[in-house]
Residue frames as qw, qx, qy, qz and C-alpha x, y, z in Angstrom:
[[0.335, 0.310, 0.023, -0.890, 28.87, 17.42, 11.28],
 [0.574, 0.344, 0.734, -0.117, 25.76, 15.75, 9.91],
 [0.324, 0.267, 0.624, 0.659, 24.87, 15.89, 6.22],
 [0.037, -0.832, -0.529, -0.162, 21.84, 18.05, 6.99],
 [0.360, -0.826, -0.043, 0.432, 23.89, 20.54, 9.03],
 [0.445, -0.224, 0.465, 0.731, 26.50, 20.71, 6.28],
 [0.220, 0.545, 0.639, 0.495, 23.75, 21.44, 3.73],
 [0.157, -0.927, -0.340, 0.030, 22.34, 24.31, 5.82],
 [0.471, -0.634, 0.177, 0.587, 25.83, 25.65, 6.43],
 [0.410, 0.079, 0.569, 0.708, 26.51, 25.65, 2.67],
 [0.074, 0.758, 0.560, 0.327, 23.20, 27.44, 1.98],
 [0.305, -0.905, -0.163, 0.247, 23.93, 30.12, 4.59],
 [0.508, -0.406, 0.344, 0.677, 27.44, 30.55, 3.24],
 [0.317, 0.355, 0.602, 0.641, 26.14, 31.03, -0.32],
 [0.084, -0.875, -0.451, -0.154, 23.50, 33.52, 0.88],
 [0.430, -0.783, 0.008, 0.449, 26.09, 35.46, 2.89],
 [0.469, -0.164, 0.468, 0.730, 28.45, 35.58, -0.08],
 [0.195, 0.582, 0.605, 0.507, 25.64, 36.66, -2.44],
 [0.220, -0.919, -0.315, 0.088, 24.63, 39.41, 0.02],
 [0.479, -0.606, 0.191, 0.606, 28.20, 40.62, 0.29],
 [0.400, 0.092, 0.567, 0.714, 28.68, 40.69, -3.49],
 [0.066, 0.746, 0.547, 0.375, 25.40, 42.51, -4.13],
 [0.345, -0.884, -0.168, 0.266, 26.22, 44.99, -1.34],
 [0.505, -0.371, 0.339, 0.702, 29.65, 45.56, -2.83],
 [0.297, 0.402, 0.591, 0.633, 28.13, 46.22, -6.26],
 [0.126, -0.890, -0.419, -0.130, 25.70, 48.73, -4.72],
 [0.492, -0.712, 0.030, 0.500, 28.57, 50.37, -2.80],
 [0.455, -0.111, 0.455, 0.758, 30.60, 50.82, -6.01],
 [0.164, 0.559, 0.608, 0.539, 27.65, 52.06, -8.08],
 [0.231, -0.899, -0.339, -0.150, 26.68, 54.66, -5.48],
 [0.593, -0.207, -0.134, 0.766, 30.12, 56.10, -4.71],
 [0.018, 0.882, 0.272, -0.385, 29.68, 59.85, -4.09],
 [0.542, 0.495, 0.236, 0.637, 30.61, 62.42, -6.72],
 [0.251, -0.157, -0.175, 0.939, 31.88, 65.97, -6.17],
 [0.188, 0.729, 0.548, -0.365, 28.96, 68.38, -5.77],
 [0.346, 0.429, 0.411, 0.726, 28.11, 70.66, -8.66],
 [0.117, -0.847, -0.307, -0.418, 27.31, 74.36, -8.41],
 [0.066, -0.713, 0.336, -0.612, 27.91, 76.79, -5.57],
 [0.615, -0.109, -0.719, 0.306, 29.26, 75.19, -2.41],
 [0.536, -0.812, -0.203, -0.108, 28.22, 75.88, 1.15],
 [0.181, 0.706, -0.498, 0.470, 31.01, 77.79, 2.94],
 [0.846, -0.401, -0.338, 0.099, 32.50, 75.79, 5.81],
 [0.383, -0.894, 0.233, 0.011, 34.65, 76.95, 8.70],
 [0.353, -0.582, 0.702, 0.208, 37.27, 74.34, 7.86],
 [0.811, 0.414, -0.342, -0.234, 38.43, 71.99, 5.14],
 [0.629, -0.477, 0.613, -0.025, 39.97, 68.67, 6.15],
 [0.678, 0.513, -0.483, -0.210, 42.12, 66.79, 3.66],
 [0.852, -0.333, 0.404, -0.017, 42.91, 63.20, 4.55],
 [0.033, 0.648, -0.667, -0.365, 46.24, 62.26, 2.99],
 [0.726, 0.108, 0.679, 0.002, 46.49, 59.51, 0.46],
 [0.581, 0.445, 0.505, 0.457, 47.04, 61.21, -2.85],
 [0.240, -0.126, 0.103, 0.957, 48.17, 64.45, -4.46],
 [0.128, -0.450, -0.589, -0.658, 44.77, 64.90, -6.07],
 [0.425, -0.707, -0.553, 0.120, 43.19, 65.29, -2.61],
 [0.406, -0.477, -0.098, 0.773, 45.69, 68.02, -1.69],
 [0.127, 0.121, 0.434, 0.884, 45.12, 69.78, -5.03],
 [0.259, -0.605, -0.628, -0.416, 41.35, 69.74, -4.53],
 [0.464, -0.672, -0.438, 0.377, 41.64, 70.94, -0.93],
 [0.322, -0.330, 0.073, 0.884, 43.85, 73.87, -1.93],
 [0.008, -0.304, -0.555, -0.774, 41.51, 74.68, -4.80],
 [0.352, -0.703, -0.608, -0.111, 38.56, 74.78, -2.37],
 [0.451, -0.608, -0.231, 0.611, 40.55, 77.02, -0.01],
 [0.255, -0.076, 0.309, 0.913, 41.64, 79.31, -2.87],
 [0.157, -0.454, -0.596, -0.644, 38.00, 79.63, -3.98],
 [0.183, -0.234, 0.418, -0.859, 37.18, 80.70, -0.41],
 [0.706, -0.267, -0.515, -0.406, 34.93, 77.71, 0.26],
 [0.776, -0.466, -0.373, 0.205, 36.51, 77.36, 3.69],
 [0.205, -0.963, 0.139, -0.110, 38.28, 79.50, 6.27],
 [0.243, -0.666, 0.705, 0.001, 41.16, 77.21, 7.24],
 [0.871, 0.236, -0.383, -0.198, 42.46, 73.84, 6.16],
 [0.582, -0.520, 0.619, -0.087, 43.91, 70.84, 7.98],
 [0.680, 0.384, -0.603, -0.162, 45.94, 68.20, 6.16],
 [0.722, -0.450, 0.413, -0.324, 45.58, 65.15, 8.39],
 [0.952, -0.039, 0.294, 0.083, 47.92, 62.17, 8.45],
 [0.404, 0.848, -0.344, 0.014, 50.99, 63.85, 6.97],
 [0.944, 0.010, -0.187, 0.272, 54.10, 61.65, 6.80],
 [0.581, -0.662, 0.112, 0.460, 57.38, 62.33, 8.56],
 [0.489, -0.156, 0.401, 0.759, 59.72, 64.65, 6.72],
 [0.163, 0.627, 0.539, 0.539, 56.93, 66.57, 5.03],
 [0.147, -0.533, -0.319, 0.770, 56.54, 70.28, 5.69],
 [0.375, 0.809, 0.271, -0.364, 54.96, 73.24, 3.91],
 [0.058, 0.720, -0.501, -0.477, 58.09, 73.96, 1.83],
 [0.262, -0.100, 0.928, 0.245, 58.16, 70.36, 0.62],
 [0.401, 0.570, 0.699, -0.163, 54.46, 70.54, -0.27],
 [0.252, 0.828, -0.056, -0.498, 54.96, 73.78, -2.22],
 [0.002, 0.534, -0.730, -0.426, 57.69, 72.11, -4.26],
 [0.271, 0.067, 0.955, 0.096, 55.97, 68.73, -4.75],
 [0.351, 0.654, 0.636, -0.211, 52.63, 70.26, -5.69],
 [0.369, 0.234, 0.380, 0.815, 54.21, 72.94, -7.90],
 [0.055, -0.810, -0.536, 0.233, 52.17, 75.69, -6.23],
 [0.276, 0.680, 0.119, 0.669, 52.03, 79.21, -7.58],
 [0.179, 0.250, -0.422, 0.853, 52.78, 82.13, -5.22],
 [0.523, -0.344, -0.001, -0.780, 49.14, 82.65, -4.20],
 [0.894, -0.227, -0.336, -0.190, 48.56, 79.00, -3.26],
 [0.638, 0.122, -0.517, 0.557, 51.95, 78.84, -1.52],
 [0.080, -0.346, 0.297, -0.886, 50.98, 81.88, 0.54],
 [0.744, -0.313, -0.130, -0.576, 47.67, 80.22, 1.48],
 [0.853, -0.038, -0.502, 0.136, 49.52, 77.05, 2.46],
 [0.434, 0.147, -0.500, 0.734, 51.68, 79.02, 4.91],
 [0.205, -0.250, 0.229, -0.918, 48.94, 81.23, 6.34],
 [0.677, -0.104, 0.069, -0.725, 45.83, 79.07, 6.46],
 [0.881, 0.072, -0.441, -0.154, 46.85, 75.39, 6.43],
 [0.461, -0.599, 0.605, -0.250, 47.89, 73.28, 9.40],
 [0.614, 0.292, -0.725, -0.112, 49.59, 69.90, 9.13],
 [0.781, -0.419, 0.311, -0.344, 48.75, 66.93, 11.37],
 [0.357, 0.496, -0.792, 0.001, 51.45, 64.28, 11.82],
 [0.398, -0.229, 0.757, -0.464, 49.61, 62.16, 14.43],
 [0.814, 0.214, 0.243, -0.482, 46.73, 60.48, 12.59],
 [0.147, -0.340, 0.881, 0.294, 47.52, 57.10, 11.13],
 [0.059, 0.323, 0.916, 0.231, 44.01, 56.04, 10.12],
 [0.170, -0.560, -0.461, -0.667, 40.49, 57.39, 9.63],
 [0.554, -0.710, -0.428, 0.071, 39.63, 57.31, 13.32],
 [0.549, -0.345, -0.071, 0.758, 42.84, 59.18, 14.05],
 [0.143, 0.321, 0.342, 0.872, 41.92, 61.73, 11.36],
 [0.356, -0.694, -0.479, -0.402, 38.55, 62.28, 13.05],
 [0.626, -0.615, -0.323, 0.355, 40.03, 62.60, 16.54],
 [0.450, -0.167, 0.072, 0.874, 42.71, 65.10, 15.49],
 [0.008, 0.449, 0.441, 0.777, 40.19, 67.02, 13.39],
 [0.436, -0.745, -0.495, -0.099, 37.83, 67.34, 16.35],
 [0.554, -0.549, -0.157, 0.607, 40.57, 68.87, 18.52],
 [0.323, 0.040, 0.293, 0.899, 41.67, 71.19, 15.70],
 [0.122, -0.571, -0.531, -0.614, 38.12, 72.32, 14.93],
 [0.487, -0.757, -0.424, 0.099, 37.27, 72.94, 18.58],
 [0.528, -0.401, -0.043, 0.748, 40.46, 74.95, 19.09],
 [0.128, 0.045, 0.339, 0.931, 39.35, 77.23, 16.24],
 [0.346, 0.364, 0.476, -0.722, 35.67, 77.47, 17.32],
 [0.251, 0.121, -0.678, -0.681, 34.47, 75.79, 14.14],
 [0.616, 0.146, 0.536, -0.559, 31.01, 74.37, 13.55],
 [0.836, 0.484, 0.141, -0.218, 31.21, 73.11, 9.98],
 [0.355, -0.513, 0.684, 0.378, 33.76, 71.12, 8.02],
 [0.789, 0.496, -0.178, -0.316, 34.22, 69.86, 4.47],
 [0.730, -0.329, 0.581, 0.149, 35.92, 66.47, 4.25],
 [0.542, 0.677, -0.406, -0.288, 38.19, 65.84, 1.27],
 [0.486, -0.327, 0.809, 0.058, 39.12, 62.23, 0.55],
 [0.097, 0.098, -0.849, -0.511, 38.81, 59.59, -2.15],
 [0.632, -0.104, -0.199, -0.742, 35.25, 58.78, -3.20],
 [0.751, -0.091, -0.650, -0.075, 35.63, 55.11, -2.19],
 [0.390, -0.042, -0.645, 0.656, 36.82, 56.22, 1.29],
 [0.202, -0.298, 0.036, -0.932, 34.14, 58.91, 1.79],
 [0.690, -0.420, -0.406, -0.428, 31.23, 56.70, 3.01],
 [0.756, -0.285, -0.470, 0.355, 33.37, 55.26, 5.83],
 [0.318, 0.138, -0.235, 0.908, 34.99, 58.63, 6.59],
 [0.354, -0.437, -0.151, -0.813, 31.57, 60.25, 6.99],
 [0.781, -0.429, -0.437, -0.124, 30.48, 57.51, 9.43],
 [0.682, -0.151, -0.386, 0.602, 33.63, 57.86, 11.52],
 [0.147, 0.213, -0.105, 0.960, 33.59, 61.67, 11.57],
 [0.487, -0.486, -0.287, -0.666, 29.85, 61.83, 12.34],
 [0.787, -0.415, -0.445, 0.099, 30.38, 59.51, 15.30],
 [0.582, -0.112, -0.272, 0.758, 33.36, 61.52, 16.57],
 [0.068, -0.093, -0.038, 0.993, 31.84, 64.94, 15.87],
 [0.072, 0.554, 0.825, 0.090, 28.03, 64.69, 16.11],
 [0.024, -0.809, -0.335, 0.482, 27.60, 68.40, 16.81],
 [0.138, -0.459, 0.414, 0.774, 29.42, 69.48, 13.63],
 [0.703, 0.609, 0.135, -0.341, 27.91, 70.09, 10.21],
 [0.501, -0.316, 0.682, 0.429, 29.86, 67.83, 7.84],
 [0.641, 0.670, -0.052, -0.370, 30.03, 68.29, 4.08],
 [0.806, -0.112, 0.498, 0.300, 31.84, 66.14, 1.60],
 [0.390, 0.765, -0.366, -0.358, 34.17, 66.64, -1.32],
 [0.881, -0.069, 0.456, 0.105, 34.80, 63.17, -2.74],
 [0.115, 0.694, -0.560, -0.437, 37.82, 62.98, -5.02],
 [0.949, 0.255, 0.166, -0.086, 37.66, 60.46, -7.84],
 [0.478, -0.538, 0.539, 0.438, 41.26, 59.27, -8.31],
 [0.413, 0.607, -0.421, -0.533, 42.46, 59.49, -11.92],
 [0.203, 0.286, -0.922, -0.164, 43.35, 55.79, -11.94],
 [0.382, 0.169, 0.794, -0.441, 39.95, 54.65, -10.58],
 [0.381, 0.103, -0.578, -0.714, 38.12, 53.21, -13.58],
 [0.516, 0.012, 0.664, -0.541, 34.81, 51.80, -12.41],
 [0.800, 0.359, -0.173, -0.448, 33.77, 50.42, -15.78],
 [0.876, 0.212, -0.430, 0.043, 34.70, 46.79, -15.42],
 [0.227, -0.722, 0.529, -0.383, 36.23, 47.21, -11.97],
 [0.877, -0.237, 0.362, -0.208, 35.58, 43.53, -11.23],
 [0.900, 0.400, -0.059, 0.165, 38.00, 42.52, -14.03],
 [0.311, 0.696, -0.429, 0.485, 40.91, 44.45, -12.51],
 [0.735, -0.278, -0.563, 0.257, 42.32, 42.51, -9.52],
 [0.332, 0.009, -0.350, 0.876, 43.96, 45.51, -7.89],
 [0.307, -0.272, -0.103, -0.906, 40.78, 47.59, -8.24],
 [0.725, -0.350, -0.505, -0.309, 38.63, 44.74, -6.95],
 [0.626, -0.187, -0.554, 0.516, 40.92, 44.29, -3.93],
 [0.106, 0.120, -0.203, 0.966, 40.86, 48.01, -3.15],
 [0.472, -0.278, -0.192, -0.814, 37.07, 48.35, -3.38],
 [0.758, -0.296, -0.572, -0.104, 36.35, 45.07, -1.59],
 [0.511, -0.099, -0.523, 0.675, 38.69, 46.01, 1.27],
 [0.075, -0.137, 0.134, -0.978, 37.10, 49.46, 1.58],
 [0.619, -0.308, -0.388, -0.610, 33.59, 48.00, 1.49],
 [0.718, -0.256, -0.616, 0.198, 34.51, 45.52, 4.25],
 [0.304, -0.037, -0.401, 0.863, 35.91, 48.37, 6.37],
 [0.326, -0.234, -0.126, -0.907, 32.73, 50.36, 5.72],
 [0.715, -0.331, -0.538, -0.301, 30.59, 47.42, 6.86],
 [0.594, -0.176, -0.584, 0.524, 32.69, 47.06, 10.00],
 [0.046, 0.070, -0.220, 0.972, 32.06, 50.75, 10.81],
 [0.514, -0.295, -0.317, -0.740, 28.29, 50.42, 10.28],
 [0.696, -0.294, -0.653, 0.051, 28.18, 47.56, 12.78],
 [0.404, -0.104, -0.488, 0.767, 29.66, 49.86, 15.45],
 [0.196, -0.331, -0.082, -0.919, 26.89, 52.45, 15.16]]
């Protein structure tokens, strides 16, 4: 490689890195927040597994009658409604809702799987609108994937901000930086596919 080629390569590499870092900062600063005020009713609520807080929020939305039915997508082996009642410490009313109005999906292993299973579930129940419940850092990518899989559906979001997600000084926390950088890279990969 000539000296001139190496120089241009280094410049392009620095520009690419600077673009990635500035895009990552924008991604973090614009993470969605839970909507305030009265929510639009949706035919279904879809909770993507990955934290108890997501399940709590999904059940709270269902209890408040913000959705007709709920799907918990990506449930692990050995989990059933009785286990969820116990682990979540649900009162009788929420336990009753879990048994009557919530379906569990054991097939999905990733976001695309969540979208595929959700599409089948929603079509089998003649739904036209869904509210997605997932972590705020996962929501931008989830919306892209679901919109691609389900273009005819009205999609609403309920981004959950995990209790341990402290965005003030996120770049100083290695675990937080890894999590957000990985999610941003996955988000970019999804945007390229559109």
